[in-house]
C-alpha positions in Angstrom: -59.6 -125.5 50.5 -57.9 -128.7 49.4 -55.6 -126.7 47.1 -54.6 -124.4 49.9 -53.8 -127.4 52.2 -51.7 -129.0 49.5 -49.7 -125.8 49.0 -49.2 -125.4 52.8 -47.9 -128.9 53.2 -45.8 -128.8 50.1 -44.1 -125.4 50.3 -44.3 -124.2 54.0 -42.2 -125.3 56.9 -45.4 -125.2 58.9 -44.6 -127.8 61.6 -41.5 -126.1 62.8 -41.8 -122.4 62.1 -45.3 -121.3 62.7 -47.1 -119.2 64.0 -45.4 -116.6 62.0 -43.9 -113.3 63.2 -45.9 -110.9 61.1 -48.5 -108.6 62.4 -52.2 -109.3 61.7 -53.1 -107.9 58.4 -49.6 -107.5 57.1 -49.3 -107.6 53.3 -46.2 -109.8 53.3 -48.4 -112.9 53.9 -50.4 -112.0 50.8 -47.2 -111.8 48.8 -45.9 -115.1 50.1 -49.1 -116.8 49.1 -48.9 -115.4 45.6 -45.3 -116.4 45.2 -46.0 -120.0 46.3 -49.0 -120.3 44.0 -46.9 -119.0 41.0 -44.0 -121.4 41.8 -46.4 -124.3 42.1 -47.7 -123.6 38.6 -44.2 -123.2 37.1 -41.6 -125.6 35.9 -39.3 -125.1 38.9 -39.0 -127.7 41.6 -38.2 -126.7 45.1 -34.6 -127.8 44.6 -34.2 -125.4 41.7 -35.0 -122.3 43.7 -32.8 -120.3 46.1 -34.7 -117.6 48.0 -32.6 -115.0 49.7 -33.5 -112.1 52.0 -31.8 -109.4 54.0 -33.0 -107.9 57.3 -36.5 -106.5 58.0 -40.0 -107.8 58.2 -39.8 -109.3 54.7 -36.5 -110.8 55.7 -38.4 -113.5 57.6 -40.0 -114.9 54.6 -37.3 -117.5 53.7 -37.7 -118.9 57.2 -41.2 -120.1 56.3 -40.9 -121.5 52.8 -39.4 -124.9 52.0 -36.9 -123.9 49.3 -33.1 -123.5 49.4 -33.1 -120.3 51.5 -30.7 -117.8 53.0 -31.4 -115.1 55.6 -28.5 -112.7 55.1 -27.3 -109.4 56.5 -29.0 -106.1 56.1 -28.9 -104.8 52.6 -26.8 -107.7 51.3 -29.3 -110.0 49.8 -28.3 -109.2 46.2 -24.6 -109.8 46.9 -25.3 -113.3 48.2 -27.7 -113.8 45.2 -25.1 -112.7 42.7 -22.5 -115.1 44.1 -25.0 -118.0 44.0 -26.0 -117.3 40.4 -22.4 -117.2 39.3 -21.5 -120.4 41.2 -24.5 -122.3 39.9 -26.3 -120.7 36.9 -28.8 -123.6 36.8 -30.6 -122.3 39.9 -33.5 -119.9 39.9 -32.3 -117.1 42.3 -34.9 -114.9 44.0 -34.4 -112.1 46.4 -37.1 -110.7 48.7 -36.3 -107.3 50.3 -38.0 -104.4 52.0 -37.8 -100.8 50.8 -35.2 -99.9 53.4 -33.3 -103.1 52.9 -33.2 -102.7 49.1 -32.6 -99.0 48.5 -31.2 -97.6 51.7 -28.3 -99.7 53.1 -28.6 -102.0 50.1 -28.9 -99.2 47.6 -25.5 -99.5 46.1 -25.8 -103.2 45.6 -29.2 -102.7 44.0 -27.9 -100.2 41.5 -25.0 -102.4 40.4 -26.9 -105.7 40.3 -29.2 -103.9 37.8 -26.3 -102.4 35.9 -24.6 -105.8 35.6 -27.9 -107.4 34.7 -27.4 -110.4 36.9 -30.3 -112.9 36.4 -32.1 -112.4 39.7 -35.8 -112.0 40.3 -35.9 -109.2 42.8 -39.1 -108.6 44.8 -39.2 -105.4 46.9 -42.0 -105.2 49.5 -42.5 -101.5 49.9 -44.5 -100.4 53.0 -42.9 -96.9 53.0 -41.4 -97.3 56.5 -38.9 -99.3 58.6 -41.6 -101.6 60.1 -39.4 -104.0 62.1 -37.3 -101.5 64.0 -39.9 -99.0 65.2 -41.5 -97.1 62.3 -38.7 -94.8 61.2 -38.7 -93.0 57.8 -37.3 -95.1 54.9 -36.2 -93.9 51.4 -39.8 -94.4 50.2 -41.6 -92.6 53.0 -43.8 -89.8 51.5 -42.7 -86.2 52.0 -44.4 -84.7 55.1 -45.3 -88.1 56.7 -45.0 -88.3 60.4 -42.8 -91.2 61.5 -40.9 -92.3 64.6 -37.8 -90.6 63.2 -39.7 -87.6 61.8 -42.2 -86.5 64.4 -42.7 -83.1 62.8 -43.0 -84.6 59.3 -40.5 -86.2 56.8 -38.5 -83.5 55.0 -36.7 -85.9 52.6 -38.0 -86.5 49.1 -38.9 -90.2 48.5 -37.4 -92.6 46.0 -39.4 -94.0 43.1 -38.0 -97.6 43.2 -39.1 -98.4 39.7 -37.5 -95.3 38.1 -34.3 -96.1 39.9 -34.3 -99.7 38.6 -35.0 -98.5 35.1 -32.2 -96.0 35.1 -29.8 -98.5 36.6 -30.5 -101.0 33.8 -33.0 -103.6 35.0 -34.6 -105.4 32.0 -38.0 -105.9 33.7 -39.5 -103.3 36.0 -43.0 -103.7 37.2 -45.2 -102.7 40.1 -48.3 -104.1 41.8 -50.1 -103.8 45.1 -51.0 -106.7 47.4 -54.6 -105.8 46.8 -54.3 -106.6 43.1 -53.5 -110.3 43.6 -54.1 -111.5 40.0 -51.8 -108.8 38.6 -49.3 -109.6 41.4 -49.2 -113.3 40.4 -48.9 -112.5 36.7 -46.0 -110.1 37.4 -44.2 -112.6 39.7 -44.4 -115.1 36.9 -42.9 -112.6 34.4 -40.1 -111.8 36.8 -39.2 -115.5 37.3 -39.1 -116.1 33.6 -37.1 -113.0 32.6 -33.5 -113.5 31.5 -31.7 -110.8 33.4 -32.3 -108.6 36.5 -36.0 -108.1 37.1 -37.6 -105.9 39.7 -41.1 -106.1 41.0 -42.1 -103.5 43.5 -44.9 -104.7 45.7 -46.8 -101.9 47.4 -47.8 -103.4 50.8 -49.3 -102.2 54.1 -47.6 -102.0 57.5 -50.6 -102.3 59.8 -48.6 -101.2 62.8 -47.0 -98.0 61.4 -47.9 -97.0 57.8 -51.6 -96.7 58.7 -50.7 -93.9 61.2 -49.3 -91.4 58.7 -52.0 -92.4 56.1 -54.6 -92.0 58.8 -56.0 -95.4 58.1 -57.2 -97.5 61.0 -57.3 -101.1 59.7 -55.8 -103.5 57.1 -59.1 -103.3 55.2 -58.9 -99.5 55.0 -55.3 -99.8 53.8 -56.2 -102.3 51.1 -59.1 -100.1 50.0 -56.6 -97.2 49.8 -54.4 -99.3 47.5 -57.4 -100.1 45.3 -58.6 -96.5 45.1 -55.2 -94.9 44.4 -53.8 -97.5 41.9 -53.9 -96.8 38.2 -52.8 -99.0 35.3 -49.8 -98.1 33.1 -52.1 -97.8 30.1 -54.4 -95.3 31.8 -51.5 -93.4 33.4 -50.1 -92.6 29.9 -53.3 -90.5 29.2 -52.9 -88.4 32.3 -50.7 -85.4 33.1 -48.1 -85.3 35.9 -50.5 -83.3 38.0 -53.3 -85.8 37.6 -50.9 -88.6 38.5 -49.9 -87.0 41.7 -50.4 -89.4 44.6 -51.3 -92.3 42.3 -49.7 -95.8 42.3 -49.0 -96.8 38.7 -49.2 -100.5 38.4 -48.3 -103.0 35.6 -45.2 -103.5 33.5 -43.2 -100.3 33.3 -40.1 -101.6 31.5 -39.6 -104.8 29.5 -36.4 -105.0 27.4 -33.5 -107.3 26.5 -29.8 -107.1 26.9 -26.9 -109.5 27.7 -27.0 -110.8 31.2 -24.0 -111.0 33.5 -23.8 -114.7 34.4 -23.9 -115.9 30.8 -21.1 -113.5 29.8 -19.2 -114.6 32.9 -19.6 -118.3 31.9 -18.4 -117.4 28.4 -15.2 -115.9 29.8 -14.6 -119.0 31.8 -14.9 -121.0 28.6 -12.4 -118.9 26.8 -9.9 -119.0 29.7 -10.0 -122.8 29.8 -8.9 -122.9 26.1 -5.9 -120.7 26.7 
């Protein structure tokens, strides 16, 4: 209890910004707690960190944490983050995005940030729906799901965010659910330390909308659904594609090395100054 109080007073803008805007049982609060705990145990001070979001339910997170923060336009968190990292490479730059924010309107920025390998820790809170604007289908809404914009069932195939990140060039790609908090914290720590563009997909629940198409009636049921349908990377390797249908593969999916963008950029600036 004392530790929780310490973290609240140290990292949250509690006196000015609370009560928060999120619905009761939303998974974003679980993620925020995990992020704060990991940062508290890291070598980064609050002044070392810039946390950037776009628009959406997750876009409110920078409002509540006492770091250097930016609440930017829809889909553009990675463009602001890229500029900040190039301007001041010393900073630890973090983006928090939703599934629609990151891979719909922000999809092109996401692909090219990964391709360039900009050193940004990117956390994508995936609740499979546009939760803030009324429950419309997002790029990760399951096929057949009934949403506000697909009352007869979603006919579009859904994105696998992690496969997209891997193909585009991200050097660390991982996935967790908000139910698996210990794994979530470990993967957040890995993403913060990784030199290059890291992507952590966080499967979360929208208690207002997602539960409807999953036919789950409470946050507890939704968390239990995450528990029952998640499978580790190691176990997934032993199963066929048919057996993996509908499962959430969690853990580190990609971990590799290649030159990152801002270090190459700084090197070019050094060469130019000698000309």
